[in-house]
N, CA, C and O atoms as a Maestro MAE file, in Angstrom:
{
 s_m_m2io_version
 :::
 2.0.0
}

f_m_ct {
 s_m_title
 :::
 protein
 m_atom[276] {
  # First column is atom index #
  i_m_mmod_type
  r_m_x_coord
  r_m_y_coord
  r_m_z_coord
  i_m_residue_number
  s_m_chain_name
  s_m_pdb_residue_name
  s_m_pdb_atom_name
  i_m_atomic_number
  :::
  1 25 10.961 6.133 20.180 1 A "MET " " N  " 7
  2 3 9.890 5.171 20.097 1 A "MET " " CA " 6
  3 2 10.602 4.027 20.469 1 A "MET " " C  " 6
  4 15 11.260 3.541 19.549 1 A "MET " " O  " 8
  5 25 10.675 3.352 21.733 2 A "LYS " " N  " 7
  6 3 10.941 2.107 22.050 2 A "LYS " " CA " 6
  7 2 10.474 1.013 21.677 2 A "LYS " " C  " 6
  8 15 9.359 1.259 22.137 2 A "LYS " " O  " 8
  9 25 10.349 0.008 21.240 3 A "LEU " " N  " 7
  10 3 9.859 -1.172 20.679 3 A "LEU " " CA " 6
  11 2 10.271 -2.647 21.394 3 A "LEU " " C  " 6
  12 15 11.426 -2.672 21.817 3 A "LEU " " O  " 8
  13 25 9.509 -3.834 21.578 4 A "SER " " N  " 7
  14 3 9.834 -4.865 21.744 4 A "SER " " CA " 6
  15 2 10.616 -5.558 20.594 4 A "SER " " C  " 6
  16 15 11.740 -6.051 20.683 4 A "SER " " O  " 8
  17 25 9.707 -5.498 19.351 5 A "VAL " " N  " 7
  18 3 9.831 -6.094 18.231 5 A "VAL " " CA " 6
  19 2 11.773 -5.903 17.775 5 A "VAL " " C  " 6
  20 15 12.464 -4.885 17.738 5 A "VAL " " O  " 8
  21 25 12.084 -7.162 17.531 6 A "ARG " " N  " 7
  22 3 13.315 -7.235 17.429 6 A "ARG " " CA " 6
  23 2 13.682 -7.569 15.923 6 A "ARG " " C  " 6
  24 15 14.815 -7.326 15.507 6 A "ARG " " O  " 8
  25 25 12.798 -8.078 15.187 7 A "ASN " " N  " 7
  26 3 12.891 -8.180 13.753 7 A "ASN " " CA " 6
  27 2 12.572 -6.821 13.023 7 A "ASN " " C  " 6
  28 15 11.433 -6.419 12.789 7 A "ASN " " O  " 8
  29 25 13.449 -6.336 12.780 8 A "VAL " " N  " 7
  30 3 12.722 -4.834 11.544 8 A "VAL " " CA " 6
  31 2 13.707 -4.714 10.502 8 A "VAL " " C  " 6
  32 15 14.937 -4.697 10.482 8 A "VAL " " O  " 8
  33 25 12.680 -4.625 9.536 9 A "LEU " " N  " 7
  34 3 13.814 -4.384 7.875 9 A "LEU " " CA " 6
  35 2 13.671 -3.341 7.724 9 A "LEU " " C  " 6
  36 15 12.782 -2.928 8.469 9 A "LEU " " O  " 8
  37 25 14.188 -2.414 6.964 10 A "LYS " " N  " 7
  38 3 13.969 -1.709 5.859 10 A "LYS " " CA " 6
  39 2 14.149 -1.694 4.761 10 A "LYS " " C  " 6
  40 15 15.206 -1.992 4.205 10 A "LYS " " O  " 8
  41 25 12.663 -1.175 4.009 11 A "GLY " " N  " 7
  42 3 12.529 -1.233 2.342 11 A "GLY " " CA " 6
  43 2 12.019 0.018 2.053 11 A "GLY " " C  " 6
  44 15 12.065 1.066 2.697 11 A "GLY " " O  " 8
  45 25 11.266 -0.398 0.416 12 A "LYS " " N  " 7
  46 3 11.001 0.889 -0.155 12 A "LYS " " CA " 6
  47 2 9.274 -0.222 -0.346 12 A "LYS " " C  " 6
  48 15 9.178 -1.449 -0.383 12 A "LYS " " O  " 8
  49 25 8.587 0.435 -0.397 13 A "VAL " " N  " 7
  50 3 7.149 0.528 -0.951 13 A "VAL " " CA " 6
  51 2 7.094 0.310 -2.437 13 A "VAL " " C  " 6
  52 15 7.343 1.331 -3.079 13 A "VAL " " O  " 8
  53 25 6.801 -0.883 -3.223 14 A "THR " " N  " 7
  54 3 6.469 -1.136 -4.312 14 A "THR " " CA " 6
  55 2 5.244 -1.122 -4.932 14 A "THR " " C  " 6
  56 15 4.870 -0.677 -6.018 14 A "THR " " O  " 8
  57 25 4.438 -1.957 -3.621 15 A "VAL " " N  " 7
  58 3 2.979 -2.050 -4.553 15 A "VAL " " CA " 6
  59 2 1.929 -1.263 -3.537 15 A "VAL " " C  " 6
  60 15 2.364 -1.402 -2.394 15 A "VAL " " O  " 8
  61 25 0.785 -0.540 -3.540 16 A "VAL " " N  " 7
  62 3 -0.150 -0.558 -2.241 16 A "VAL " " CA " 6
  63 2 -1.459 -1.251 -3.244 16 A "VAL " " C  " 6
  64 15 -1.717 -1.056 -4.431 16 A "VAL " " O  " 8
  65 25 -1.972 -1.919 -2.458 17 A "THR " " N  " 7
  66 3 -3.447 -2.331 -3.496 17 A "THR " " CA " 6
  67 2 -4.487 -2.278 -2.132 17 A "THR " " C  " 6
  68 15 -4.661 -2.628 -0.965 17 A "THR " " O  " 8
  69 25 -5.032 -1.517 -3.334 18 A "GLU " " N  " 7
  70 3 -6.230 -1.008 -1.936 18 A "GLU " " CA " 6
  71 2 -7.738 -1.445 -1.727 18 A "GLU " " C  " 6
  72 15 -8.475 -0.983 -2.599 18 A "GLU " " O  " 8
  73 25 -8.345 -2.198 -0.810 19 A "GLY " " N  " 7
  74 3 -9.547 -2.505 -0.952 19 A "GLY " " CA " 6
  75 2 -10.487 -1.641 -0.165 19 A "GLY " " C  " 6
  76 15 -10.258 -0.535 0.325 19 A "GLY " " O  " 8
  77 25 -11.774 -2.472 -0.132 20 A "MET " " N  " 7
  78 3 -12.710 -1.634 0.724 20 A "MET " " CA " 6
  79 2 -11.826 -1.605 2.091 20 A "MET " " C  " 6
  80 15 -11.286 -0.527 2.340 20 A "MET " " O  " 8
  81 25 -11.625 -2.677 2.999 21 A "ALA " " N  " 7
  82 3 -11.418 -2.453 4.254 21 A "ALA " " CA " 6
  83 2 -10.146 -2.637 4.932 21 A "ALA " " C  " 6
  84 15 -9.642 -2.235 5.981 21 A "ALA " " O  " 8
  85 25 -9.628 -3.771 3.465 22 A "VAL " " N  " 7
  86 3 -7.774 -4.005 3.932 22 A "VAL " " CA " 6
  87 2 -7.016 -3.534 2.586 22 A "VAL " " C  " 6
  88 15 -7.690 -3.377 1.568 22 A "VAL " " O  " 8
  89 25 -5.621 -3.306 2.567 23 A "ALA " " N  " 7
  90 3 -5.031 -2.811 1.704 23 A "ALA " " CA " 6
  91 2 -3.806 -3.846 1.636 23 A "ALA " " C  " 6
  92 15 -3.277 -4.048 2.729 23 A "ALA " " O  " 8
  93 25 -3.278 -4.519 0.571 24 A "THR " " N  " 7
  94 3 -1.928 -5.254 0.682 24 A "THR " " CA " 6
  95 2 -0.811 -4.401 0.529 24 A "THR " " C  " 6
  96 15 -0.809 -3.633 -0.433 24 A "THR " " O  " 8
  97 25 0.090 -4.407 1.276 25 A "VAL " " N  " 7
  98 3 1.442 -3.413 1.144 25 A "VAL " " CA " 6
  99 2 2.505 -4.439 0.382 25 A "VAL " " C  " 6
  100 15 2.310 -5.585 0.788 25 A "VAL " " O  " 8
  101 25 3.470 -4.375 -0.508 26 A "LYS " " N  " 7
  102 3 4.659 -5.049 -0.655 26 A "LYS " " CA " 6
  103 2 5.677 -4.163 -0.757 26 A "LYS " " C  " 6
  104 15 5.685 -3.131 -1.428 26 A "LYS " " O  " 8
  105 25 6.518 -4.590 -0.084 27 A "VAL " " N  " 7
  106 3 7.617 -3.787 0.247 27 A "VAL " " CA " 6
  107 2 9.243 -4.562 0.240 27 A "VAL " " C  " 6
  108 15 9.593 -5.502 0.954 27 A "VAL " " O  " 8
  109 25 9.972 -3.919 -0.679 28 A "ASP " " N  " 7
  110 3 11.087 -4.629 -1.536 28 A "ASP " " CA " 6
  111 2 12.194 -4.088 0.085 28 A "ASP " " C  " 6
  112 15 12.386 -2.978 0.582 28 A "ASP " " O  " 8
  113 25 12.604 -5.229 0.403 29 A "VAL " " N  " 7
  114 3 13.878 -5.464 1.521 29 A "VAL " " CA " 6
  115 2 15.456 -5.309 1.137 29 A "VAL " " C  " 6
  116 15 16.489 -4.944 1.699 29 A "VAL " " O  " 8
  117 25 15.114 -5.722 0.049 30 A "GLY " " N  " 7
  118 3 16.959 -5.400 -0.631 30 A "GLY " " CA " 6
  119 2 17.208 -7.174 -1.518 30 A "GLY " " C  " 6
  120 15 16.236 -7.827 -1.896 30 A "GLY " " O  " 8
  121 25 18.074 -7.462 -1.621 31 A "GLY " " N  " 7
  122 3 18.316 -8.468 -2.412 31 A "GLY " " CA " 6
  123 2 17.442 -9.724 -2.808 31 A "GLY " " C  " 6
  124 15 17.485 -10.938 -2.607 31 A "GLY " " O  " 8
  125 25 16.559 -8.752 -3.528 32 A "GLY " " N  " 7
  126 3 15.442 -9.245 -4.268 32 A "GLY " " CA " 6
  127 2 14.250 -10.039 -3.575 32 A "GLY " " C  " 6
  128 15 13.443 -10.826 -4.070 32 A "GLY " " O  " 8
  129 25 14.433 -9.483 -1.988 33 A "ASN " " N  " 7
  130 3 13.296 -10.331 -1.295 33 A "ASN " " CA " 6
  131 2 12.237 -8.784 -1.209 33 A "ASN " " C  " 6
  132 15 12.455 -7.575 -1.289 33 A "ASN " " O  " 8
  133 25 10.829 -9.812 -0.970 34 A "THR " " N  " 7
  134 3 9.501 -8.775 -0.900 34 A "THR " " CA " 6
  135 2 8.847 -9.404 0.514 34 A "THR " " C  " 6
  136 15 8.696 -10.580 0.844 34 A "THR " " O  " 8
  137 25 8.635 -8.606 0.967 35 A "ILE " " N  " 7
  138 3 7.541 -8.767 2.155 35 A "ILE " " CA " 6
  139 2 6.518 -8.211 2.070 35 A "ILE " " C  " 6
  140 15 6.692 -7.008 2.266 35 A "ILE " " O  " 8
  141 25 4.836 -8.619 1.744 36 A "THR " " N  " 7
  142 3 3.780 -8.350 1.956 36 A "THR " " CA " 6
  143 2 3.159 -8.304 3.092 36 A "THR " " C  " 6
  144 15 3.447 -9.193 3.893 36 A "THR " " O  " 8
  145 25 2.368 -7.507 3.406 37 A "SER " " N  " 7
  146 3 1.762 -7.006 4.888 37 A "SER " " CA " 6
  147 2 0.598 -6.726 4.308 37 A "SER " " C  " 6
  148 15 0.643 -6.023 3.298 37 A "SER " " O  " 8
  149 25 -0.714 -7.202 4.800 38 A "VAL " " N  " 7
  150 3 -2.284 -6.683 5.124 38 A "VAL " " CA " 6
  151 2 -2.598 -6.009 5.616 38 A "VAL " " C  " 6
  152 15 -2.880 -6.618 6.649 38 A "VAL " " O  " 8
  153 25 -2.923 -4.722 5.841 39 A "VAL " " N  " 7
  154 3 -3.223 -3.942 6.957 39 A "VAL " " CA " 6
  155 2 -4.476 -3.051 6.245 39 A "VAL " " C  " 6
  156 15 -4.661 -2.894 5.038 39 A "VAL " " O  " 8
  157 25 -5.453 -2.402 7.610 40 A "THR " " N  " 7
  158 3 -6.483 -1.784 7.628 40 A "THR " " CA " 6
  159 2 -6.553 -0.204 6.299 40 A "THR " " C  " 6
  160 15 -5.598 0.562 6.427 40 A "THR " " O  " 8
  161 25 -6.984 -0.046 5.834 41 A "MET " " N  " 7
  162 3 -7.161 1.096 5.105 41 A "MET " " CA " 6
  163 2 -7.130 2.155 6.272 41 A "MET " " C  " 6
  164 15 -6.241 2.982 6.075 41 A "MET " " O  " 8
  165 25 -7.702 2.325 7.198 42 A "ASP " " N  " 7
  166 3 -7.460 3.433 7.826 42 A "ASP " " CA " 6
  167 2 -5.489 3.228 8.434 42 A "ASP " " C  " 6
  168 15 -4.752 4.208 8.546 42 A "ASP " " O  " 8
  169 25 -5.172 2.226 8.636 43 A "ALA " " N  " 7
  170 3 -3.814 2.517 8.640 43 A "ALA " " CA " 6
  171 2 -3.161 3.252 7.989 43 A "ALA " " C  " 6
  172 15 -2.446 4.128 8.475 43 A "ALA " " O  " 8
  173 25 -3.353 2.926 6.237 44 A "ILE " " N  " 7
  174 3 -3.073 3.330 5.065 44 A "ILE " " CA " 6
  175 2 -2.951 4.961 5.281 44 A "ILE " " C  " 6
  176 15 -1.895 5.594 5.287 44 A "ILE " " O  " 8
  177 25 -4.018 5.387 5.422 45 A "LYS " " N  " 7
  178 3 -4.505 6.560 5.628 45 A "LYS " " CA " 6
  179 2 -4.180 7.295 6.749 45 A "LYS " " C  " 6
  180 15 -4.003 8.513 6.701 45 A "LYS " " O  " 8
  181 25 -4.086 6.610 7.796 46 A "ASN " " N  " 7
  182 3 -3.174 7.594 8.966 46 A "ASN " " CA " 6
  183 2 -1.647 7.814 8.605 46 A "ASN " " C  " 6
  184 15 -1.075 8.898 8.715 46 A "ASN " " O  " 8
  185 25 -1.066 6.640 8.160 47 A "LEU " " N  " 7
  186 3 0.120 6.867 7.824 47 A "LEU " " CA " 6
  187 2 0.811 7.181 6.629 47 A "LEU " " C  " 6
  188 15 2.003 7.022 6.364 47 A "LEU " " O  " 8
  189 25 -0.252 7.722 5.839 48 A "GLY " " N  " 7
  190 3 0.260 8.305 4.818 48 A "GLY " " CA " 6
  191 2 0.760 7.201 3.650 48 A "GLY " " C  " 6
  192 15 0.903 7.648 2.512 48 A "GLY " " O  " 8
  193 25 0.974 6.078 3.839 49 A "ILE " " N  " 7
  194 3 1.340 4.731 2.922 49 A "ILE " " CA " 6
  195 2 1.302 4.917 1.354 49 A "ILE " " C  " 6
  196 15 0.178 4.840 0.857 49 A "ILE " " O  " 8
  197 25 2.294 5.134 0.557 50 A "LYS " " N  " 7
  198 3 2.278 5.250 -0.792 50 A "LYS " " CA " 6
  199 2 3.386 4.592 -1.690 50 A "LYS " " C  " 6
  200 15 4.481 4.408 -1.159 50 A "LYS " " O  " 8
  201 25 3.259 4.326 -2.630 51 A "VAL " " N  " 7
  202 3 4.483 3.669 -3.366 51 A "VAL " " CA " 6
  203 2 5.866 4.897 -3.699 51 A "VAL " " C  " 6
  204 15 6.004 6.018 -4.188 51 A "VAL " " O  " 8
  205 25 6.693 3.812 -3.068 52 A "GLY " " N  " 7
  206 3 8.097 4.452 -3.362 52 A "GLY " " CA " 6
  207 2 8.402 5.015 -1.442 52 A "GLY " " C  " 6
  208 15 9.443 5.426 -0.928 52 A "GLY " " O  " 8
  209 25 7.653 4.897 -1.103 53 A "ASP " " N  " 7
  210 3 8.073 5.459 0.417 53 A "ASP " " CA " 6
  211 2 9.214 4.464 0.992 53 A "ASP " " C  " 6
  212 15 9.247 3.271 0.692 53 A "ASP " " O  " 8
  213 25 10.060 5.035 1.775 54 A "GLU " " N  " 7
  214 3 10.843 4.528 2.828 54 A "GLU " " CA " 6
  215 2 10.084 4.039 3.860 54 A "GLU " " C  " 6
  216 15 9.264 4.845 4.299 54 A "GLU " " O  " 8
  217 25 10.112 2.937 4.389 55 A "ILE " " N  " 7
  218 3 9.239 2.131 5.366 55 A "ILE " " CA " 6
  219 2 10.016 1.350 6.144 55 A "ILE " " C  " 6
  220 15 11.102 0.990 5.689 55 A "ILE " " O  " 8
  221 25 9.614 0.945 7.444 56 A "SER " " N  " 7
  222 3 10.318 0.134 8.389 56 A "SER " " CA " 6
  223 2 9.222 -1.065 8.597 56 A "SER " " C  " 6
  224 15 8.105 -0.672 8.931 56 A "SER " " O  " 8
  225 25 9.414 -2.614 8.429 57 A "VAL " " N  " 7
  226 3 8.341 -3.191 8.519 57 A "VAL " " CA " 6
  227 2 9.078 -4.467 9.823 57 A "VAL " " C  " 6
  228 15 10.056 -5.214 9.878 57 A "VAL " " O  " 8
  229 25 7.842 -4.086 10.749 58 A "LEU " " N  " 7
  230 3 8.187 -4.935 11.833 58 A "LEU " " CA " 6
  231 2 7.425 -6.444 11.874 58 A "LEU " " C  " 6
  232 15 6.264 -6.705 11.561 58 A "LEU " " O  " 8
  233 25 8.314 -7.196 12.288 59 A "ILE " " N  " 7
  234 3 7.818 -8.697 12.498 59 A "ILE " " CA " 6
  235 2 7.689 -9.460 13.931 59 A "ILE " " C  " 6
  236 15 8.516 -9.982 14.678 59 A "ILE " " O  " 8
  237 25 6.407 -9.304 13.971 60 A "LYS " " N  " 7
  238 3 6.546 -10.141 15.925 60 A "LYS " " CA " 6
  239 2 5.588 -11.005 15.870 60 A "LYS " " C  " 6
  240 15 4.508 -10.682 16.365 60 A "LYS " " O  " 8
  241 25 5.754 -12.401 15.215 61 A "ALA " " N  " 7
  242 3 4.878 -13.372 15.203 61 A "ALA " " CA " 6
  243 2 5.299 -14.743 16.404 61 A "ALA " " C  " 6
  244 15 6.339 -15.389 16.533 61 A "ALA " " O  " 8
  245 25 3.854 -14.806 17.221 62 A "THR " " N  " 7
  246 3 4.224 -16.284 17.674 62 A "THR " " CA " 6
  247 2 4.458 -17.630 16.441 62 A "THR " " C  " 6
  248 15 5.123 -18.643 16.659 62 A "THR " " O  " 8
  249 25 3.798 -17.344 15.271 63 A "SER " " N  " 7
  250 3 3.872 -18.369 14.244 63 A "SER " " CA " 6
  251 2 3.878 -17.893 13.144 63 A "SER " " C  " 6
  252 15 3.401 -16.772 12.965 63 A "SER " " O  " 8
  253 25 4.550 -18.795 11.876 64 A "VAL " " N  " 7
  254 3 4.445 -18.221 10.413 64 A "VAL " " CA " 6
  255 2 4.249 -19.645 9.753 64 A "VAL " " C  " 6
  256 15 5.096 -20.536 9.677 64 A "VAL " " O  " 8
  257 25 3.052 -19.661 9.332 65 A "MET " " N  " 7
  258 3 3.054 -20.649 8.837 65 A "MET " " CA " 6
  259 2 2.331 -20.968 6.831 65 A "MET " " C  " 6
  260 15 1.321 -20.472 6.332 65 A "MET " " O  " 8
  261 25 2.986 -21.593 6.408 66 A "LEU " " N  " 7
  262 3 2.904 -22.355 5.382 66 A "LEU " " CA " 6
  263 2 2.461 -23.368 4.705 66 A "LEU " " C  " 6
  264 15 2.761 -24.229 5.532 66 A "LEU " " O  " 8
  265 25 2.103 -23.803 4.069 67 A "ALA " " N  " 7
  266 3 2.081 -24.956 3.467 67 A "ALA " " CA " 6
  267 2 1.213 -25.607 2.151 67 A "ALA " " C  " 6
  268 15 0.140 -25.144 1.764 67 A "ALA " " O  " 8
  269 25 1.922 -26.807 1.533 68 A "LYS " " N  " 7
  270 3 1.356 -27.101 -0.176 68 A "LYS " " CA " 6
  271 2 1.555 -28.384 -0.185 68 A "LYS " " C  " 6
  272 15 2.547 -28.898 0.332 68 A "LYS " " O  " 8
  273 25 0.512 -29.118 -0.852 69 A "GLU " " N  " 7
  274 3 0.722 -30.342 -1.055 69 A "GLU " " CA " 6
  275 2 0.974 -30.673 -2.570 69 A "GLU " " C  " 6
  276 15 1.194 -31.832 -2.921 69 A "GLU " " O  " 8
  :::
 }
 m_bond[275] {
  # First column is bond index #
  i_m_from
  i_m_to
  i_m_order
  :::
  1 1 2 1
  2 2 3 1
  3 3 4 2
  4 3 5 1
  5 5 6 1
  6 6 7 1
  7 7 8 2
  8 7 9 1
  9 9 10 1
  10 10 11 1
  11 11 12 2
  12 11 13 1
  13 13 14 1
  14 14 15 1
  15 15 16 2
  16 15 17 1
  17 17 18 1
  18 18 19 1
  19 19 20 2
  20 19 21 1
  21 21 22 1
  22 22 23 1
  23 23 24 2
  24 23 25 1
  25 25 26 1
  26 26 27 1
  27 27 28 2
  28 27 29 1
  29 29 30 1
  30 30 31 1
  31 31 32 2
  32 31 33 1
  33 33 34 1
  34 34 35 1
  35 35 36 2
  36 35 37 1
  37 37 38 1
  38 38 39 1
  39 39 40 2
  40 39 41 1
  41 41 42 1
  42 42 43 1
  43 43 44 2
  44 43 45 1
  45 45 46 1
  46 46 47 1
  47 47 48 2
  48 47 49 1
  49 49 50 1
  50 50 51 1
  51 51 52 2
  52 51 53 1
  53 53 54 1
  54 54 55 1
  55 55 56 2
  56 55 57 1
  57 57 58 1
  58 58 59 1
  59 59 60 2
  60 59 61 1
  61 61 62 1
  62 62 63 1
  63 63 64 2
  64 63 65 1
  65 65 66 1
  66 66 67 1
  67 67 68 2
  68 67 69 1
  69 69 70 1
  70 70 71 1
  71 71 72 2
  72 71 73 1
  73 73 74 1
  74 74 75 1
  75 75 76 2
  76 75 77 1
  77 77 78 1
  78 78 79 1
  79 79 80 2
  80 79 81 1
  81 81 82 1
  82 82 83 1
  83 83 84 2
  84 83 85 1
  85 85 86 1
  86 86 87 1
  87 87 88 2
  88 87 89 1
  89 89 90 1
  90 90 91 1
  91 91 92 2
  92 91 93 1
  93 93 94 1
  94 94 95 1
  95 95 96 2
  96 95 97 1
  97 97 98 1
  98 98 99 1
  99 99 100 2
  100 99 101 1
  101 101 102 1
  102 102 103 1
  103 103 104 2
  104 103 105 1
  105 105 106 1
  106 106 107 1
  107 107 108 2
  108 107 109 1
  109 109 110 1
  110 110 111 1
  111 111 112 2
  112 111 113 1
  113 113 114 1
  114 114 115 1
  115 115 116 2
  116 115 117 1
  117 117 118 1
  118 118 119 1
  119 119 120 2
  120 119 121 1
  121 121 122 1
  122 122 123 1
  123 123 124 2
  124 123 125 1
  125 125 126 1
  126 126 127 1
  127 127 128 2
  128 127 129 1
  129 129 130 1
  130 130 131 1
  131 131 132 2
  132 131 133 1
  133 133 134 1
  134 134 135 1
  135 135 136 2
  136 135 137 1
  137 137 138 1
  138 138 139 1
  139 139 140 2
  140 139 141 1
  141 141 142 1
  142 142 143 1
  143 143 144 2
  144 143 145 1
  145 145 146 1
  146 146 147 1
  147 147 148 2
  148 147 149 1
  149 149 150 1
  150 150 151 1
  151 151 152 2
  152 151 153 1
  153 153 154 1
  154 154 155 1
  155 155 156 2
  156 155 157 1
  157 157 158 1
  158 158 159 1
  159 159 160 2
  160 159 161 1
  161 161 162 1
  162 162 163 1
  163 163 164 2
  164 163 165 1
  165 165 166 1
  166 166 167 1
  167 167 168 2
  168 167 169 1
  169 169 170 1
  170 170 171 1
  171 171 172 2
  172 171 173 1
  173 173 174 1
  174 174 175 1
  175 175 176 2
  176 175 177 1
  177 177 178 1
  178 178 179 1
  179 179 180 2
  180 179 181 1
  181 181 182 1
  182 182 183 1
  183 183 184 2
  184 183 185 1
  185 185 186 1
  186 186 187 1
  187 187 188 2
  188 187 189 1
  189 189 190 1
  190 190 191 1
  191 191 192 2
  192 191 193 1
  193 193 194 1
  194 194 195 1
  195 195 196 2
  196 195 197 1
  197 197 198 1
  198 198 199 1
  199 199 200 2
  200 199 201 1
  201 201 202 1
  202 202 203 1
  203 203 204 2
  204 203 205 1
  205 205 206 1
  206 206 207 1
  207 207 208 2
  208 207 209 1
  209 209 210 1
  210 210 211 1
  211 211 212 2
  212 211 213 1
  213 213 214 1
  214 214 215 1
  215 215 216 2
  216 215 217 1
  217 217 218 1
  218 218 219 1
  219 219 220 2
  220 219 221 1
  221 221 222 1
  222 222 223 1
  223 223 224 2
  224 223 225 1
  225 225 226 1
  226 226 227 1
  227 227 228 2
  228 227 229 1
  229 229 230 1
  230 230 231 1
  231 231 232 2
  232 231 233 1
  233 233 234 1
  234 234 235 1
  235 235 236 2
  236 235 237 1
  237 237 238 1
  238 238 239 1
  239 239 240 2
  240 239 241 1
  241 241 242 1
  242 242 243 1
  243 243 244 2
  244 243 245 1
  245 245 246 1
  246 246 247 1
  247 247 248 2
  248 247 249 1
  249 249 250 1
  250 250 251 1
  251 251 252 2
  252 251 253 1
  253 253 254 1
  254 254 255 1
  255 255 256 2
  256 255 257 1
  257 257 258 1
  258 258 259 1
  259 259 260 2
  260 259 261 1
  261 261 262 1
  262 262 263 1
  263 263 264 2
  264 263 265 1
  265 265 266 1
  266 266 267 1
  267 267 268 2
  268 267 269 1
  269 269 270 1
  270 270 271 1
  271 271 272 2
  272 271 273 1
  273 273 274 1
  274 274 275 1
  275 275 276 2
  :::
 }
}
């Protein structure tokens, strides 16, 4: 599979929190760093994502925003 995404991190799924329509997935990418993603429940089921899985995190975004006052 060829992708245009250049930011790919390998990691291990540590937490899957399922909701009605979406799930939150936490992935340990090493060095004490965790990436959290929100995906649909359909995606979780189709990919068979579960705690302990080795997974790739693909990041392609035009902007990433955080704010704190």
